[in-house]
N, C-alpha and C positions, 0 to 999 in steps of 0.2 A: 391493523395491518399496515405495512409500510407503503404498499401501493394497492391498486384495485384488481390484482390478479384473482380470478375466480378459482377457488380451491376448495372442493367439497370435503367436509370432515371425514367422510367415509373412505376417501382415497387410500390412506395408509393401510387400512385393513384389507382393502381390495388388492393393493399392490402385494402385500404379504401372501394373500391367498393365491394370486397368480404365480408368485415365486415358488410356492410349495405344491403347486399342481392341483389345488382344490377349486380353482376358478378357471373356467373354460372361456376364452375370449369370444365375444359375440361377433358375428360377421358384420362388417361395416356396410351401411346402406349408402349407395351413391347419392350425392347431393350437390347442389350448386347455390352460390350466393353471389350477389352483385353489389359492388360498391358504386352507387350512383353518384356522379360528380357534376358540379356546375360551377361556373365562374362567378365571383362576386367582387365587390369593391375591395374586400379584405383579402382576396385570393381565392384559391380553389376551396370549395366546401364539399363535404361528403354527407350523404343521407344516412342516419343511423336510427335504429329503433331500440327502445328499452323493453326487454322481455319482462312480462308480468312476474312479480315475486312468487306467485303461486305455481309457476311452471316448474315441472320436475327437473328439467335440464336447464341449467344456467339461469335460473330465476333471478331477476333484477339486473342482469348483465346487459350491457349495450352491445349491439351486433348490427348486421346488415340484413336487408330482406333476403330470404332464401329458404330452401327446404329440400326435401327428398325428391328423387326422380319418381314420377308416376309411370307405371309400366307402359302406359299408352303414349308416353313422350317419344317413343321410338317408332311411332306410326309412320309408315312410308308415304302417306298421303300429305304430309305437312308441306305446305308451300314454302320455299326456301330461297333466300337471296344472300349474296356474299360468298365468302370462301366455301368451297365444296365440303361435303361430308368427309371426303377422303383427306382434305387438308386439315380439317378439325380433328380427325382421328390421329393423324401424325402429330399434331400440336398437343393433344391431350394425352397421347400415349395409350389409346384404346382402339377398339374396332369401330367401324363406321356407324353401326347401329347404336352402340353405346355413346359415341360422340354426339349423334343427333339428340339422344335422350338427355344428355347433360346440358347441351346448349338450349334445348327446348325448356328444360327445367329452370334454367337461369332466367329465361324470358318470361315463362309462365309465372314463376314465383314472384318476380318483380311486379307483375301486374296484380297478382293475388294480394300481395302484402303492402304494396305502395301505390297501386293504381296507375303505374307507369308501364306503357306498352312499347316495346321495341319491335314494332311491325308497322307496315304501311300498305296502301293499295297497290303500290308497285315496288320494284326493287330499288328505286331511287327516292322514295318518299316515306314519310313517317306520319302516323296518325297525330293530329294536332291537339285533340281534346278527348279525354276518356272519361268525362264526367257525365252524369245524367242517369236516369232510371234504367234505361235499357243496357247501358254499359255495366251498371251495378248488378243487374240481374244476371248478366253473363259472367261477371266476376264471381258472384256468389255460387253459380252453378259449377264453375271450375273448382272453387274451394271445396264444395261438397262432392266433387267427382261425379256429378251428374252429367258433365259435359267434358269431353276430352279437349286438349289444346288443338288438335287437328280439326275437330268439329267446330270449335270456336273460330279458328282462322277461316275455315271454309264458309261458315255462316256469314262472316263479316267481309269476305272477299279480300283477305289480308295475306301478306307475305311476311314471314319471319325474317328480320334483318340481322343475320348473324354477323354481318360486317360492323355492326354497332357495338359489338362486344370485344374486349381484349382479355385473353386468359392471363391471370396475374400470378396465382400460386395454388398449391394444393396441400391440404392438411388432412390427416387421418386421426380420428379420435383415438386416444390411448386404448390399449388392449384391456385395461382393467376397468373401463367405463362400461356400464350395462347398455347405454344407448350410444352406438358408434356410427359415425358417418365418414365417408370418404368424400371430402368436399373440395370442389374446384371453385376458386374465387375469381371473379371477373370484374373488370372495370367497364363503365359505360357512362356517357354524358347524358344528362337529362334532355330529352328531345324538346325542341322549341315548341311552345304552346301547351305542353303538358305540365302538370304539377303533382307533387307527391301528396299523399294523405295517409293517415293511419287506418289502413283497411284490414289490418290483421287483428284477430281476436287474441293473439299471443303477446301483443305489445300494448303497453299503457302510455307510451310517449314516443314521439318522433322528433328529431332535430336535424337541422342542417348546421354543420359545425366544421371549422377548419381542422384538418388532421392534427396540427400542432396543438391546438387548444384541447382537443379530445385526449391527446397523449399526455398533456400537462395535467388534465383532470384525473387520469389514471395514475400518474406518478404521485399525485397528492392523496390518493386513496379516495377520491370523490366519485369516480366513475368505475364501476365494476365491469371487467371485461375478461373474456377468455384469451389465452395466448395468441391464437390466430388473428384476433381482432386488433389487439394492440400492435402486434407485429406488422400487420398490413397498414395500419395508420402511420407508423413510423416510416414505412416504405413510400407512402404517398407524400410525405412532407416536402421533399425536394422539388416536386412538380408544381410549377406556378400556375398551370392551366389544366383543364380537363383534357384538352387535346394533347398536351405534353404527356400526361399519364397514359393515355390511349396509345400514343406512339411508342412509349417505353415498354408497353406490355409485350410486344412482339419478341423482345429479347429476354424476357423473364424466364428463370429456371422453374420448371414445373415438377422437379423431383419431389415426391411426397415427403412431408414432414410428419414423422411419427414419434411421439414421446416414448422413451424407454426408461425402465426402472431396473436398477442393479444394486446388489448388496456390496458395499465397500466399507471395510473396517467397522463392521457392526452397525451400519446405518444404511437406510435405503436412499439412493441418490436418484431423483427423478429429473430427467433432462429432455430437452427438445433439441436435437442436433441442429447446429447453426444458430441457435437462439439461447445464448448463455444466460440471459437475464431471467429466464423462467426456471432455472435449476432450483430444485428443492432438496434439502438434506433432511431426512426423516429418521430420527432415532428409532431403534426397534421398539422402544416403549410407546411410540405413537406421536409425540409432539413433533412439529415441523419447524424448520428454520429457513 
């Protein structure tokens, strides 16, 4: 392959099935993912995970910590700091209940998959260390859904710091994919005193890497990625510090990016609006270019 674009072999057949009406699109599940950033001597670096090759969705691809919304993420008892739920609802383009669920999913999934917690004892503080047996027991209980995020925060006496997140972009999985997600991407700086670790059973490797280096690896075909991942990496490149990226988030357009497939001159054209580099031309016979 010319680059590392993740492209399942079954997509052409599914695209044709969608076009002829034999495939019914699955309803996308709301999800959130977080691009954790920190400053280094070489510049801003971002935390990435490599999904296990055995994963049914995007196996072997590099991505960021994240996952689907837990129905309990909209629990009204969650202790909250930063912009109000109404502010987040306007920013994300959803109602207040959904906004809380998405923001909570971003914070919860980051803790579940990277061991990093964007919460603190007060609205002005952040937890300094999330290692140790008791923290790990709580993290495992969250992963197993034995413990809701609201219960976790209550038990620990913590407040969710929504002000530490910046909404960056929104992508929706194509209609021809059986596993679909409506995903909001956020940026956040690694809190002082905390460190990432591979806490996810879905990943076999984690790295801190400069966005430009990761993009170069993709361009060389060395790093496999889905379109939203490489697109966001390229968007991060101009920002010299984590603070710069967070400041830029407030002006980011959150119009959803949804791939579309259409028949043009006897071939399927697969495209992501606003992202021409991902366009695929698929002859009706099945081979792609």
